[in-house]
Every structure is written in structure tokens, then in C-alpha cells.
C-alpha positions, -999 to +999 in steps of 0.1 A: +110+780+048+095+757+022+063+739+026+067+701+024+052+686-007+019+671+000+011+636-010-018+628-033-050+622-014-053+585-023-017+577-016-023+560+018-052+541+004-032+528-026-004+516-002-029+497+020-045+481-011-011+471-024-002+456+010-035+438+011-029+424-024+005+411-014-009+394+017-038+378-004-013+366-030+010+351-003-020+334+014-033+319-019+002+307-028+005+290+006-030+275+003-021+262-032+011+246-020-006+230+009-034+216-013-009+202-038+012+187-010-018+171+007-031+157-026+002+140-032+001+125+003-034+114-002-026+096-035+004+079-018-018+067+011-045+055-013-019+034-032-006+021+001-042+012+011-048-007-021-015-027-016-025-035+020-060-046+010-044-069-016-021-083+011-050-088+035-069-107+008-038-129+002-034-136+039-071-144+043-068-169+014-038-185+029-056-187+063-085-205+046-061-230+030-044-236+063-077-241+082-087-266+055-054-284+059-059-285+097-094-300+093-080-326+069-053-336+094-081-352+115-088-376+086-068-409+089-069-415+051-054-381+044-026-386+070-017-420+055-017-404+020+007-377+032+029-403+049+031-424+017+038-394-004+063-375+017+080-402+037+077-432+013+057-453+037+040-483+021+012-507+028+020-543+034+032-560+002+035-528-017+067-518-034+076-481-040+095-471-070+112-437-070+114-419-103+135-388-110+117-355-106+109-334-137+131-306-125+161-330-124+154-342-159+154-307-174+188-298-159 
């Protein structure tokens, strides 16, 4: 009977080190992919935040204008000015002449 060949004394250690290296490489690859993916998501969310902040600023400006218009609606002079402008109301003895709009002239 032949004696089985013996393995080098460091063979088991080398296998364990190679397995550990593979596990570390796989973990670092996964961590790198996760970091890249999350940084892309973060950039997208930051762009979305900037857009939403711009929209909020626009809406706040519009709200201020509407609040001003509501306050002006309590003024009788402003209401009469709107009525004359939009509905062609006139004061007594006043004649209104309607001229063509600039848009209609250019067409």
C-alpha cells in the first residue's frame, strides 16, 4: 500500500486566505456599488429639492400678488377702474372709444 501524498504544511492556510480575499473583494464591490447608487439617488433628490424650492418661491410670490389684489378690492376707486377697463363702463357724459389691440394689428 502506498502512503497518500501529504499536502504542504501551509496549504490549508493559503486556502483560507484566498477565501478571505474573495469575500473581502466581494464585500468591497458591493459597498462600492451601493455608494455609487446612493450618490446618484442623492444627486437626483437634490435637483428635485432645488426645483421644488423654486416652485415654492413662485407660489409665494403669486400668493403675495393675490393678497395685494384682495386688499385692493376693498378700494372703491380700484373697483371702478377695473369696471371701466374690463367692462367698458363709463362715467356720466364720458364716451369710450375702442381701439384695436396691438396683437390684432400685427397679424
